[in-house]
SEFIZA-3560 file (N, C-alpha, C; in Angstrom, 3 decimals):
REM SEFIZA-3560
<numar><xx>0.407</xx><yy>-1.609</yy><zz>-0.011</zz><atom>N</atom></numar>
<numar><xx>-0.366</xx><yy>-0.118</yy><zz>-0.070</zz><atom>CA</atom></numar>
<numar><xx>1.118</xx><yy>1.438</yy><zz>-0.737</zz><atom>C</atom></numar>
<numar><xx>0.204</xx><yy>1.842</yy><zz>-0.325</zz><atom>N</atom></numar>
<numar><xx>0.964</xx><yy>3.199</yy><zz>-0.830</zz><atom>CA</atom></numar>
<numar><xx>1.001</xx><yy>4.725</yy><zz>0.428</zz><atom>C</atom></numar>
<numar><xx>1.733</xx><yy>5.094</yy><zz>0.549</zz><atom>N</atom></numar>
<numar><xx>1.837</xx><yy>5.721</yy><zz>1.267</zz><atom>CA</atom></numar>
<numar><xx>0.100</xx><yy>6.629</yy><zz>1.910</zz><atom>C</atom></numar>
<numar><xx>0.646</xx><yy>7.968</yy><zz>0.643</zz><atom>N</atom></numar>
<numar><xx>-1.184</xx><yy>8.526</yy><zz>0.748</zz><atom>CA</atom></numar>
<numar><xx>-2.519</xx><yy>7.707</yy><zz>1.129</zz><atom>C</atom></numar>
<numar><xx>-2.673</xx><yy>5.944</yy><zz>0.197</zz><atom>N</atom></numar>
<numar><xx>-3.711</xx><yy>5.426</yy><zz>0.418</zz><atom>CA</atom></numar>
<numar><xx>-3.616</xx><yy>5.381</yy><zz>2.249</zz><atom>C</atom></numar>
<numar><xx>-2.392</xx><yy>4.882</yy><zz>2.795</zz><atom>N</atom></numar>
<numar><xx>-2.367</xx><yy>4.101</yy><zz>4.534</zz><atom>CA</atom></numar>
<numar><xx>-3.310</xx><yy>5.581</yy><zz>5.744</zz><atom>C</atom></numar>
<numar><xx>-2.808</xx><yy>7.081</yy><zz>4.882</zz><atom>N</atom></numar>
<numar><xx>-3.105</xx><yy>8.407</yy><zz>5.610</zz><atom>CA</atom></numar>
<numar><xx>-4.868</xx><yy>8.837</yy><zz>5.285</zz><atom>C</atom></numar>
<numar><xx>-4.978</xx><yy>8.304</yy><zz>3.915</zz><atom>N</atom></numar>
<numar><xx>-6.167</xx><yy>8.421</yy><zz>3.870</zz><atom>CA</atom></numar>
<numar><xx>-7.185</xx><yy>7.599</yy><zz>4.194</zz><atom>C</atom></numar>
<numar><xx>-6.454</xx><yy>6.330</yy><zz>4.329</zz><atom>N</atom></numar>
<numar><xx>-7.471</xx><yy>5.807</yy><zz>5.169</zz><atom>CA</atom></numar>
<numar><xx>-8.180</xx><yy>5.983</yy><zz>6.681</zz><atom>C</atom></numar>
<numar><xx>-6.157</xx><yy>6.634</yy><zz>7.020</zz><atom>N</atom></numar>
<numar><xx>-6.013</xx><yy>6.195</yy><zz>8.748</zz><atom>CA</atom></numar>
<numar><xx>-7.301</xx><yy>7.788</yy><zz>8.819</zz><atom>C</atom></numar>
<numar><xx>-7.320</xx><yy>8.661</yy><zz>8.115</zz><atom>N</atom></numar>
<numar><xx>-8.035</xx><yy>9.755</yy><zz>8.171</zz><atom>CA</atom></numar>
<numar><xx>-10.181</xx><yy>9.283</yy><zz>8.261</zz><atom>C</atom></numar>
<numar><xx>-10.116</xx><yy>8.387</yy><zz>7.389</zz><atom>N</atom></numar>
<numar><xx>-11.564</xx><yy>8.033</yy><zz>6.862</zz><atom>CA</atom></numar>
<numar><xx>-11.743</xx><yy>7.543</yy><zz>8.058</zz><atom>C</atom></numar>
<numar><xx>-11.417</xx><yy>6.721</yy><zz>8.519</zz><atom>N</atom></numar>
<numar><xx>-11.492</xx><yy>5.441</yy><zz>9.699</zz><atom>CA</atom></numar>
<numar><xx>-11.299</xx><yy>6.497</yy><zz>11.927</zz><atom>C</atom></numar>
<numar><xx>-10.456</xx><yy>7.349</yy><zz>11.704</zz><atom>N</atom></numar>
<numar><xx>-10.689</xx><yy>8.457</yy><zz>12.537</zz><atom>CA</atom></numar>
<numar><xx>-11.899</xx><yy>9.011</yy><zz>12.485</zz><atom>C</atom></numar>
<numar><xx>-12.457</xx><yy>9.548</yy><zz>11.303</zz><atom>N</atom></numar>
<numar><xx>-13.649</xx><yy>9.737</yy><zz>10.826</zz><atom>CA</atom></numar>
<numar><xx>-15.390</xx><yy>9.568</yy><zz>11.653</zz><atom>C</atom></numar>
<numar><xx>-14.719</xx><yy>8.290</yy><zz>10.789</zz><atom>N</atom></numar>
<numar><xx>-15.303</xx><yy>7.428</yy><zz>11.465</zz><atom>CA</atom></numar>
<numar><xx>-15.517</xx><yy>6.743</yy><zz>12.658</zz><atom>C</atom></numar>
<numar><xx>-14.890</xx><yy>7.192</yy><zz>13.364</zz><atom>N</atom></numar>
<numar><xx>-14.479</xx><yy>6.588</yy><zz>15.480</zz><atom>CA</atom></numar>
<numar><xx>-15.550</xx><yy>7.859</yy><zz>16.083</zz><atom>C</atom></numar>
<numar><xx>-14.845</xx><yy>8.628</yy><zz>15.123</zz><atom>N</atom></numar>
<numar><xx>-15.808</xx><yy>9.892</yy><zz>15.774</zz><atom>CA</atom></numar>
<numar><xx>-17.436</xx><yy>9.602</yy><zz>16.332</zz><atom>C</atom></numar>
<numar><xx>-17.724</xx><yy>8.737</yy><zz>15.813</zz><atom>N</atom></numar>
<numar><xx>-19.632</xx><yy>8.059</yy><zz>15.415</zz><atom>CA</atom></numar>
<numar><xx>-20.576</xx><yy>6.849</yy><zz>15.901</zz><atom>C</atom></numar>
<numar><xx>-19.144</xx><yy>6.941</yy><zz>16.701</zz><atom>N</atom></numar>
<numar><xx>-18.834</xx><yy>5.343</yy><zz>16.607</zz><atom>CA</atom></numar>
<numar><xx>-19.213</xx><yy>5.462</yy><zz>18.193</zz><atom>C</atom></numar>
<numar><xx>-19.838</xx><yy>3.690</yy><zz>18.708</zz><atom>N</atom></numar>
<numar><xx>-19.777</xx><yy>3.541</yy><zz>20.346</zz><atom>CA</atom></numar>
<numar><xx>-18.375</xx><yy>3.446</yy><zz>20.672</zz><atom>C</atom></numar>
<numar><xx>-18.116</xx><yy>3.559</yy><zz>22.199</zz><atom>N</atom></numar>
<numar><xx>-17.240</xx><yy>3.096</yy><zz>23.009</zz><atom>CA</atom></numar>
<numar><xx>-16.222</xx><yy>2.184</yy><zz>22.183</zz><atom>C</atom></numar>
<numar><xx>-16.940</xx><yy>1.182</yy><zz>22.304</zz><atom>N</atom></numar>
<numar><xx>-16.384</xx><yy>0.050</yy><zz>21.693</zz><atom>CA</atom></numar>
<numar><xx>-15.795</xx><yy>-0.390</yy><zz>20.224</zz><atom>C</atom></numar>
<numar><xx>-17.131</xx><yy>0.482</yy><zz>19.909</zz><atom>N</atom></numar>
<numar><xx>-16.271</xx><yy>0.423</yy><zz>18.210</zz><atom>CA</atom></numar>
<numar><xx>-16.006</xx><yy>1.402</yy><zz>17.259</zz><atom>C</atom></numar>
<numar><xx>-15.758</xx><yy>2.260</yy><zz>18.792</zz><atom>N</atom></numar>
<numar><xx>-14.464</xx><yy>3.579</yy><zz>18.485</zz><atom>CA</atom></numar>
<numar><xx>-13.560</xx><yy>3.433</yy><zz>19.074</zz><atom>C</atom></numar>
<numar><xx>-12.737</xx><yy>2.992</yy><zz>20.197</zz><atom>N</atom></numar>
<numar><xx>-11.881</xx><yy>2.442</yy><zz>20.970</zz><atom>CA</atom></numar>
<numar><xx>-11.030</xx><yy>1.033</yy><zz>18.999</zz><atom>C</atom></numar>
<numar><xx>-11.560</xx><yy>0.227</yy><zz>18.486</zz><atom>N</atom></numar>
<numar><xx>-10.991</xx><yy>-0.426</yy><zz>17.550</zz><atom>CA</atom></numar>
<numar><xx>-10.640</xx><yy>0.127</yy><zz>16.277</zz><atom>C</atom></numar>
<numar><xx>-11.544</xx><yy>1.326</yy><zz>16.918</zz><atom>N</atom></numar>
<numar><xx>-11.479</xx><yy>1.957</yy><zz>14.713</zz><atom>CA</atom></numar>
<numar><xx>-10.688</xx><yy>2.539</yy><zz>15.150</zz><atom>C</atom></numar>
<numar><xx>-10.102</xx><yy>3.664</yy><zz>16.140</zz><atom>N</atom></numar>
<numar><xx>-8.512</xx><yy>3.851</yy><zz>16.626</zz><atom>CA</atom></numar>
<numar><xx>-7.624</xx><yy>3.352</yy><zz>16.877</zz><atom>C</atom></numar>
<numar><xx>-7.867</xx><yy>2.405</yy><zz>17.292</zz><atom>N</atom></numar>
<numar><xx>-6.782</xx><yy>0.857</yy><zz>16.770</zz><atom>CA</atom></numar>
<numar><xx>-6.454</xx><yy>1.084</yy><zz>15.508</zz><atom>C</atom></numar>
<numar><xx>-7.037</xx><yy>0.867</yy><zz>14.627</zz><atom>N</atom></numar>
<numar><xx>-6.880</xx><yy>-0.199</yy><zz>13.321</zz><atom>CA</atom></numar>
<numar><xx>-6.653</xx><yy>1.767</yy><zz>12.875</zz><atom>C</atom></numar>
<numar><xx>-6.608</xx><yy>2.985</yy><zz>13.152</zz><atom>N</atom></numar>
<numar><xx>-6.111</xx><yy>3.717</yy><zz>12.771</zz><atom>CA</atom></numar>
<numar><xx>-4.566</xx><yy>4.264</yy><zz>12.816</zz><atom>C</atom></numar>
<numar><xx>-4.182</xx><yy>4.484</yy><zz>14.962</zz><atom>N</atom></numar>
<numar><xx>-3.237</xx><yy>4.161</yy><zz>14.435</zz><atom>CA</atom></numar>
<numar><xx>-2.212</xx><yy>2.879</yy><zz>13.714</zz><atom>C</atom></numar>
<numar><xx>-2.248</xx><yy>1.535</yy><zz>13.031</zz><atom>N</atom></numar>
<numar><xx>-2.208</xx><yy>0.778</yy><zz>12.621</zz><atom>CA</atom></numar>
<numar><xx>-2.201</xx><yy>1.020</yy><zz>11.088</zz><atom>C</atom></numar>
<numar><xx>-2.690</xx><yy>1.591</yy><zz>10.364</zz><atom>N</atom></numar>
<numar><xx>-1.829</xx><yy>2.552</yy><zz>8.765</zz><atom>CA</atom></numar>
<numar><xx>-0.829</xx><yy>3.764</yy><zz>9.160</zz><atom>C</atom></numar>
<numar><xx>-0.717</xx><yy>4.333</yy><zz>10.158</zz><atom>N</atom></numar>
<numar><xx>-0.452</xx><yy>5.264</yy><zz>10.304</zz><atom>CA</atom></numar>
<numar><xx>1.085</xx><yy>4.511</yy><zz>10.790</zz><atom>C</atom></numar>
<numar><xx>1.318</xx><yy>3.910</yy><zz>11.105</zz><atom>N</atom></numar>
<numar><xx>2.509</xx><yy>3.082</yy><zz>11.739</zz><atom>CA</atom></numar>
<numar><xx>2.645</xx><yy>2.381</yy><zz>10.340</zz><atom>C</atom></numar>
<numar><xx>2.413</xx><yy>2.297</yy><zz>9.420</zz><atom>N</atom></numar>
<numar><xx>2.325</xx><yy>1.847</yy><zz>7.846</zz><atom>CA</atom></numar>
<numar><xx>3.230</xx><yy>3.163</yy><zz>7.462</zz><atom>C</atom></numar>
<numar><xx>2.580</xx><yy>4.318</yy><zz>7.926</zz><atom>N</atom></numar>
<numar><xx>3.780</xx><yy>5.005</yy><zz>6.826</zz><atom>CA</atom></numar>
<numar><xx>5.061</xx><yy>5.418</yy><zz>7.426</zz><atom>C</atom></numar>
<numar><xx>5.310</xx><yy>5.609</yy><zz>8.384</zz><atom>N</atom></numar>
<numar><xx>5.841</xx><yy>6.400</yy><zz>9.917</zz><atom>CA</atom></numar>
<numar><xx>7.314</xx><yy>5.232</yy><zz>9.278</zz><atom>C</atom></numar>
<numar><xx>5.983</xx><yy>3.679</yy><zz>9.345</zz><atom>N</atom></numar>
<numar><xx>7.660</xx><yy>3.022</yy><zz>9.085</zz><atom>CA</atom></numar>
<numar><xx>8.500</xx><yy>2.708</yy><zz>7.727</zz><atom>C</atom></numar>
<numar><xx>9.944</xx><yy>2.680</yy><zz>7.334</zz><atom>N</atom></numar>
<numar><xx>10.250</xx><yy>2.739</yy><zz>6.227</zz><atom>CA</atom></numar>
<numar><xx>10.352</xx><yy>1.298</yy><zz>5.854</zz><atom>C</atom></numar>
<numar><xx>9.898</xx><yy>1.109</yy><zz>5.246</zz><atom>N</atom></numar>
<numar><xx>10.337</xx><yy>-0.460</yy><zz>3.842</zz><atom>CA</atom></numar>
<numar><xx>10.976</xx><yy>-1.604</yy><zz>4.103</zz><atom>C</atom></numar>
<numar><xx>11.461</xx><yy>-2.455</yy><zz>4.396</zz><atom>N</atom></numar>
<numar><xx>12.219</xx><yy>-3.313</yy><zz>5.027</zz><atom>CA</atom></numar>
<numar><xx>13.668</xx><yy>-3.596</yy><zz>3.673</zz><atom>C</atom></numar>
<numar><xx>14.452</xx><yy>-3.622</yy><zz>3.756</zz><atom>N</atom></numar>
<numar><xx>15.945</xx><yy>-3.112</yy><zz>3.002</zz><atom>CA</atom></numar>
<numar><xx>16.235</xx><yy>-4.876</yy><zz>2.712</zz><atom>C</atom></numar>
<numar><xx>16.233</xx><yy>-4.905</yy><zz>1.918</zz><atom>N</atom></numar>
<numar><xx>16.503</xx><yy>-6.704</yy><zz>1.031</zz><atom>CA</atom></numar>
<numar><xx>18.679</xx><yy>-6.805</yy><zz>1.183</zz><atom>C</atom></numar>
<numar><xx>19.875</xx><yy>-7.236</yy><zz>1.385</zz><atom>N</atom></numar>
<numar><xx>20.471</xx><yy>-6.697</yy><zz>1.527</zz><atom>CA</atom></numar>
<numar><xx>21.425</xx><yy>-6.439</yy><zz>0.824</zz><atom>C</atom></numar>
<numar><xx>21.594</xx><yy>-5.682</yy><zz>-0.600</zz><atom>N</atom></numar>
<numar><xx>21.514</xx><yy>-4.743</yy><zz>-1.126</zz><atom>CA</atom></numar>
<numar><xx>21.665</xx><yy>-3.190</yy><zz>-0.500</zz><atom>C</atom></numar>
<numar><xx>20.660</xx><yy>-3.383</yy><zz>1.093</zz><atom>N</atom></numar>
<numar><xx>20.679</xx><yy>-2.273</yy><zz>0.876</zz><atom>CA</atom></numar>
<numar><xx>19.385</xx><yy>-1.762</yy><zz>-0.083</zz><atom>C</atom></numar>
<numar><xx>18.481</xx><yy>-1.957</yy><zz>-0.969</zz><atom>N</atom></numar>
<numar><xx>17.720</xx><yy>-2.133</yy><zz>-2.179</zz><atom>CA</atom></numar>
<numar><xx>16.532</xx><yy>-2.275</yy><zz>-1.924</zz><atom>C</atom></numar>
<numar><xx>15.399</xx><yy>-1.549</yy><zz>-1.777</zz><atom>N</atom></numar>
<numar><xx>13.667</xx><yy>-1.661</yy><zz>-0.942</zz><atom>CA</atom></numar>
<numar><xx>13.238</xx><yy>-3.267</yy><zz>-1.807</zz><atom>C</atom></numar>
<numar><xx>12.368</xx><yy>-4.235</yy><zz>-1.586</zz><atom>N</atom></numar>
<numar><xx>11.944</xx><yy>-5.249</yy><zz>-0.992</zz><atom>CA</atom></numar>
<numar><xx>11.468</xx><yy>-5.522</yy><zz>-2.667</zz><atom>C</atom></numar>
<numar><xx>10.548</xx><yy>-3.593</yy><zz>-2.238</zz><atom>N</atom></numar>
<numar><xx>9.038</xx><yy>-4.063</yy><zz>-2.478</zz><atom>CA</atom></numar>
<numar><xx>9.828</xx><yy>-3.328</yy><zz>-4.444</zz><atom>C</atom></numar>
<numar><xx>10.457</xx><yy>-2.322</yy><zz>-4.496</zz><atom>N</atom></numar>
<numar><xx>11.540</xx><yy>-2.241</yy><zz>-5.928</zz><atom>CA</atom></numar>
<numar><xx>11.878</xx><yy>-2.990</yy><zz>-7.796</zz><atom>C</atom></numar>
<numar><xx>10.877</xx><yy>-2.682</yy><zz>-8.329</zz><atom>N</atom></numar>
<numar><xx>10.701</xx><yy>-3.611</yy><zz>-8.884</zz><atom>CA</atom></numar>
<numar><xx>11.757</xx><yy>-3.906</yy><zz>-10.134</zz><atom>C</atom></numar>
<numar><xx>12.581</xx><yy>-3.377</yy><zz>-10.289</zz><atom>N</atom></numar>
<numar><xx>14.538</xx><yy>-3.348</yy><zz>-10.856</zz><atom>CA</atom></numar>
<numar><xx>13.951</xx><yy>-4.375</yy><zz>-10.104</zz><atom>C</atom></numar>
<numar><xx>14.366</xx><yy>-4.444</yy><zz>-8.157</zz><atom>N</atom></numar>
<numar><xx>14.853</xx><yy>-5.656</yy><zz>-7.966</zz><atom>CA</atom></numar>
<numar><xx>14.853</xx><yy>-7.047</yy><zz>-8.068</zz><atom>C</atom></numar>
<numar><xx>12.735</xx><yy>-7.252</yy><zz>-7.965</zz><atom>N</atom></numar>
<numar><xx>11.277</xx><yy>-8.142</yy><zz>-8.280</zz><atom>CA</atom></numar>
<numar><xx>12.411</xx><yy>-8.661</yy><zz>-9.437</zz><atom>C</atom></numar>
<numar><xx>12.275</xx><yy>-7.774</yy><zz>-10.577</zz><atom>N</atom></numar>
<numar><xx>12.222</xx><yy>-8.529</yy><zz>-11.896</zz><atom>CA</atom></numar>
<numar><xx>13.866</xx><yy>-9.786</yy><zz>-11.481</zz><atom>C</atom></numar>
<numar><xx>14.273</xx><yy>-9.092</yy><zz>-11.092</zz><atom>N</atom></numar>
<numar><xx>15.539</xx><yy>-10.180</yy><zz>-11.318</zz><atom>CA</atom></numar>
<numar><xx>16.106</xx><yy>-11.445</yy><zz>-10.391</zz><atom>C</atom></numar>
<numar><xx>15.197</xx><yy>-11.206</yy><zz>-9.117</zz><atom>N</atom></numar>
<numar><xx>15.560</xx><yy>-11.920</yy><zz>-8.940</zz><atom>CA</atom></numar>
<numar><xx>14.698</xx><yy>-13.183</yy><zz>-9.477</zz><atom>C</atom></numar>
//
């Protein structure tokens, strides 16, 4: 998933949480935090220091 998608999904989920009952609100806020962590964490690198999801790296394997 790309960063823009994750940011937008986190915003949408937080907006839903504002209208939800307390139990659902807690779960939605946890989900939003999950999406935000995906944006904050850099992608894992392989041994060469290149991104694993880089199409150039994937195509030569």
